[in-house]
C-alpha positions in Angstrom: 25.3 -4.6 -54.1 26.6 -7.9 -52.5 25.1 -9.0 -49.6 29.0 -8.2 -48.4 29.1 -4.8 -49.6 25.5 -4.2 -47.5 26.8 -6.0 -44.6 27.5 -3.0 -41.4 31.5 -2.9 -40.9 33.4 -3.0 -37.5 33.4 0.5 -37.7 29.8 1.3 -38.5 28.9 -0.7 -35.3 31.3 1.0 -33.4 29.9 4.3 -34.1 26.4 3.3 -33.8 27.0 1.8 -30.4 28.9 4.9 -29.5 25.3 6.7 -30.1 24.2 5.6 -26.9 26.7 6.6 -25.0 27.9 9.9 -26.6 27.7 13.1 -24.4 26.7 15.8 -27.0 23.4 13.5 -27.1 22.7 12.8 -23.7 23.3 16.8 -22.7 20.5 17.5 -25.2 18.8 14.6 -23.7 18.9 16.3 -20.4 17.9 19.1 -21.5 14.3 18.4 -23.0 13.9 16.7 -20.0 14.3 19.7 -17.8 12.3 22.1 -20.8 9.4 19.0 -20.4 9.2 18.2 -16.8 5.8 19.6 -15.8 5.0 21.4 -11.9 2.9 19.5 -9.3 0.2 21.9 -8.3 1.2 20.7 -4.6 4.9 21.5 -5.6 5.6 17.5 -4.8 8.2 15.8 -6.7 7.9 13.7 -10.1 8.2 9.9 -9.1 9.7 8.2 -11.8 10.1 3.9 -10.7 12.3 1.4 -12.8 11.1 -1.9 -12.6 14.5 -4.0 -13.9 17.4 -4.6 -12.0 19.4 -3.6 -15.4 18.1 -0.2 -15.3 18.6 0.1 -11.5 22.9 -0.6 -12.4 22.7 1.4 -15.1 21.1 4.7 -13.4 23.2 4.2 -10.6 26.8 3.7 -12.6 25.9 6.5 -15.2 25.1 9.2 -12.9 21.3 9.9 -14.3 19.8 10.8 -11.1 22.5 13.9 -10.7 21.2 15.0 -14.4 17.2 14.7 -13.4 15.8 18.3 -12.0 15.3 18.8 -9.1 11.6 18.0 -8.6 11.9 14.7 -9.9 12.3 11.5 -8.0 14.2 8.1 -9.3 12.7 5.3 -7.6 13.9 1.4 -7.8 11.5 -1.1 -7.7 11.1 -5.1 -7.8 13.0 -5.5 -10.4 15.7 -7.7 -9.5 14.0 -11.5 -9.4 16.5 -12.7 -6.7 16.0 -9.7 -4.6 12.4 -10.2 -4.9 12.2 -14.2 -3.9 11.1 -14.4 -0.7 12.5 -15.9 2.2 10.4 -19.3 2.5 11.3 -19.6 -1.0 14.9 -19.0 -0.2 14.3 -21.7 2.7 12.7 -24.6 0.4 15.9 -24.1 -1.9 18.1 -24.6 1.3 15.9 -27.3 2.2 16.2 -29.0 -1.4 19.9 -28.7 -0.6 20.3 -30.8 2.3 18.4 -34.0 0.9 21.0 -36.3 0.5 23.0 -37.2 -2.7 20.6 -34.1 -4.7 22.8 -31.8 -6.9 21.3 -28.1 -6.9 22.2 -26.0 -10.0 21.9 -22.0 -9.5 23.4 -18.8 -10.9 25.6 -17.2 -8.6 23.8 -15.0 -6.7 21.8 -17.4 -5.4 24.0 -19.3 -3.6 25.2 -16.1 -1.3 21.0 -15.1 -0.2 20.4 -15.2 3.0 17.6 -17.7 4.1 16.3 -17.5 8.0 19.5 -19.6 9.0 21.3 -20.6 6.7 22.4 -20.0 2.4 23.2 -22.1 -0.3 26.9 -21.0 0.2 26.4 -22.3 3.8 25.3 -25.6 2.9 28.1 -26.1 0.1 30.6 -25.5 2.9 28.9 -27.9 5.2 28.8 -30.6 2.4 26.1 -30.0 -0.1 26.7 -30.2 -3.7 25.7 -26.9 -5.0 27.3 -26.1 -8.4 26.9 -22.3 -10.4 25.2 -22.6 -14.0 24.8 -19.8 -16.8 21.7 -21.4 -18.0 19.1 -24.1 -17.4 20.4 -26.3 -19.9 23.8 -26.6 -18.3 21.9 -28.3 -15.4 20.3 -30.3 -18.0 23.8 -30.9 -19.5 24.8 -31.7 -15.3 21.5 -34.5 -15.4 23.1 -36.1 -18.4 26.1 -36.8 -16.8 25.2 -38.0 -13.6 22.4 -40.4 -14.5 22.7 -41.6 -11.0 22.2 -38.3 -8.9 19.5 -36.1 -8.7 19.4 -32.6 -10.8 17.5 -29.5 -9.6 17.9 -26.5 -11.1 16.5 -23.2 -9.4 13.9 -21.5 -11.5 14.1 -17.8 -10.0 13.5 -14.9 -13.0 10.8 -12.7 -14.7 9.5 -13.5 -18.1 12.8 -13.1 -19.5 14.2 -16.7 -18.0 10.7 -18.4 -18.1 11.1 -20.0 -21.6 14.3 -20.7 -20.9 13.2 -22.8 -17.9 10.1 -24.1 -19.6 12.1 -25.5 -23.1 14.5 -26.7 -20.7 11.4 -28.9 -18.7 9.8 -29.8 -22.2 13.6 -31.2 -23.2 14.6 -33.2 -20.3 10.9 -35.3 -21.0 11.3 -35.7 -24.9 15.0 -36.8 -24.0 13.6 -39.4 -20.6 15.6 -37.3 -18.3 14.3 -38.9 -14.9 17.1 -37.1 -12.6 16.1 -33.4 -13.6 13.8 -31.4 -12.3 13.2 -27.6 -11.5 12.4 -25.7 -8.2 10.0 -23.0 -10.1 9.5 -19.6 -8.3 9.2 -17.2 -11.5 7.5 -14.3 -11.5 5.4 -12.2 -13.9 5.9 -8.8 -13.9 2.2 -6.8 -14.6 0.5 -8.0 -11.3 3.4 -6.2 -9.0 3.4 -3.0 -11.4 -0.2 -3.3 -10.1 0.4 -3.0 -6.3 2.9 -0.4 -6.4 1.2 2.1 -8.6 -1.7 1.6 -5.8 1.1 2.0 -3.1 -0.1 5.1 -1.0 3.5 5.4 0.0 5.1 5.7 -3.2 2.7 7.8 -5.5 4.4 6.8 -9.1 4.1 9.2 -11.6 5.4 7.2 -14.4 7.3 4.1 -15.1 10.4 2.9 -16.9 8.7 -0.3 -18.5 11.9 -3.0 -18.7 13.4 -4.1 -21.7 14.4 -7.5 -21.3 10.9 -8.8 -19.7 9.1 -6.6 -22.6 10.6 -8.5 -25.5 8.7 -11.8 -24.5 6.0 -9.7 -23.3 5.5 -7.2 -25.8 2.8 -4.0 -24.6 -0.2 -4.8 -24.1 0.2 -6.7 -20.2 1.0 -2.7 -19.2 -1.8 -1.1 -21.1 -4.2 -1.4 -17.5 -1.3 1.2 -16.5 -2.6 4.0 -18.6 -6.1 3.1 -19.3 -7.1 2.4 -16.2 -4.8 4.3 -13.7 -3.7 7.0 -15.8 -0.1 6.0 -15.7 2.6 6.9 -18.7 5.0 4.3 -19.0 8.0 3.9 -21.6 9.9 0.5 -22.4 13.4 1.6 -22.3 17.0 0.2 -23.4 19.5 0.1 -21.1 22.5 2.4 -22.3 22.8 5.8 -20.5 20.8 7.6 -24.3 18.1 4.5 -23.9 17.3 5.6 -20.5 17.6 9.4 -20.9 15.3 9.1 -24.5 12.7 6.7 -22.0 12.8 9.3 -19.3 12.2 12.6 -22.2 8.9 10.4 -23.6 7.9 10.4 -20.5 8.4 14.1 -19.5 6.7 14.5 -22.7 3.5 12.7 -22.0 3.5 14.5 -18.4 3.8 18.1 -20.2 1.1 16.5 -22.5 -1.3 15.2 -20.3 -1.2 11.9 -21.9 -0.9 8.3 -20.4 0.1 5.9 -23.1 2.3 3.0 -23.3 5.5 3.6 -25.2 8.6 1.9 -27.0 12.2 3.5 -26.7 13.9 0.2 -27.4 12.1 -0.9 -31.1 15.4 -2.4 -31.6 14.6 -5.0 -29.2 10.9 -4.9 -28.4 8.1 -6.1 -30.7 4.8 -4.5 -29.5 3.9 -8.4 -29.5 6.4 -9.9 -27.8 8.1 -12.8 -28.5 5.2 -15.6 -29.7 7.0 -18.4 -29.5 8.7 -17.8 -26.0 5.0 -16.6 -24.5 3.6 -20.5 -26.1 6.4 -21.9 -23.7 5.7 -20.4 -20.7 2.1 -20.8 -21.3 2.8 -24.7 -22.4 4.8 -25.5 -19.0 2.9 -23.3 -17.1 0.2 -21.8 -15.1 0.2 -18.4 -13.0 0.0 -19.0 -9.3 0.2 -16.8 -6.6 3.4 -15.5 -5.7 4.8 -14.5 -2.5 7.3 -11.3 -3.5 9.7 -9.9 -0.8 8.6 -6.9 0.3 4.8 -6.8 -1.0 3.7 -10.0 0.5 1.4 -12.6 -2.0 0.3 -11.2 -5.1 -2.7 -12.7 -7.0 -1.4 -14.3 -10.5 1.7 -13.4 -10.3 4.1 -16.6 -10.3 4.0 -19.7 -12.1 3.8 -23.0 -11.1 4.3 -26.2 -12.8 1.4 -27.6 -15.2 0.0 -31.1 -14.0 1.3 -32.8 -17.4 4.4 -31.7 -16.1 4.9 -32.3 -12.5 7.5 -35.0 -12.9 9.8 -32.2 -12.9 8.5 -30.3 -10.2 11.3 -30.3 -7.8 9.3 -29.9 -4.0 6.5 -31.9 -5.7 9.2 -34.8 -5.8 12.0 -34.4 -2.7 9.0 -32.6 -0.5 11.9 -31.7 2.0 11.2 -30.5 5.4 11.6 -26.9 5.2 12.0 -24.4 8.5 9.7 -22.1 10.1 10.8 -18.6 8.2 12.2 -16.0 10.1 12.5 -11.9 8.6 15.9 -10.5 9.2 16.1 -8.1 12.0 16.6 -4.6 10.8 16.5 -5.1 6.8 14.5 -3.1 4.6 15.4 -4.8 1.5 11.5 -4.9 1.4 10.5 -1.2 1.7 14.0 -0.5 -0.9 11.9 -2.9 -3.6 8.4 -0.9 -3.0 10.7 1.9 -3.5 9.6 3.7 -0.3 12.7 4.1 1.1 16.5 4.2 -0.7 19.3 2.3 0.2 21.5 4.7 2.1 18.1 5.2 4.5 18.4 2.0 5.9 20.1 1.5 9.2 22.4 -1.3 8.2 23.5 -0.2 5.0 27.6 -0.1 4.8 27.2 -0.5 8.5 26.5 -4.2 8.8 25.5 -4.6 5.2 27.7 -4.8 3.0 28.6 -6.9 -0.4 31.1 -8.9 1.7 28.5 -9.4 4.8 25.1 -9.1 3.2 22.1 -9.3 5.1 19.3 -8.8 2.4 19.6 -10.1 -0.8 19.2 -6.5 -2.4 23.0 -6.1 -1.3 23.7 -9.7 -3.0 22.4 -9.4 -6.5 24.2 -7.8 -9.0 21.0 -6.0 -9.9 20.1 -5.2 -6.4 19.6 -1.7 -5.6 21.7 -1.8 -2.4 24.5 -3.4 -4.4 24.3 -0.7 -7.0 24.4 2.6 -4.5 27.5 0.7 -2.5 29.3 -0.1 -6.0 28.4 3.4 -8.0 26.7 6.2 -5.3 
């Protein structure tokens, strides 16, 4: 057999992809979920939380909640990186944008997130040079093309994007790019999960674990959930049947009285994660305390640039004056991120806060719970 013979044809690929949305398979998985779902002695709902913004959107878009038994609650957690970025960190980015002559390179969602009194979009309208990019490598290109200007890339995200930023810093150092730096507000997921499972207002029974993050960190960082707290977790993909399969696996664990971390996304996630990406993170960053919107300071849940790469730390380089942080009155984004409030339970939802006029980041980001509810529910 030749390589051509063994290669997947377009028709084969279409058939395989179609299986992830196959209605018959979805019905079968939904039946399995109903058959396996246990009943609590106090008749309280079984709460499953997803902690990935892509899961949040997929669950809403595909009507997954409507397929759940009446006693199952799907809660959305702190899985949107833009949303969990604190108001104070947003104010720092805005302060950097006000530095004369500086170019801010950022992902698009960040431009519309309101800080205490402004946003990157407002600063751009006032004359700041704010540019939307799709990768930190795009920011490197801007720095090369504008050697007389300082370029700051706004680094937010979880372990999925942190290795890319680490590599960008390494490349800038190797190339001798003196005009490139990073505003680092990266976070790691396991620390937030420990806070979530200890939240008495939430009472999480199991976790739908993030697929993208897990491609980097693997399984081991989640093991404490099962071993210490007896909370099952399943690493899950993003198509409708991926999510239903993950929920079915969770329900089987609950039905059998087990608490383990399992992988339902084996086509992308390996138990050990991505050692090369993890090494890049460890080379450039060290863990630090980080402030999460709605949760507060979580020890060891953030990343800061190591001393060896301190020249690429934008806050150290420019030290801009940052205004006093003011939280937006009435915005319940923090409680939505904790999973204790549905977006439609916020008094501002659809009335004052809309995608065209967002009060909080949960309505700004394409992965935000409020934006997903507004669009699909």
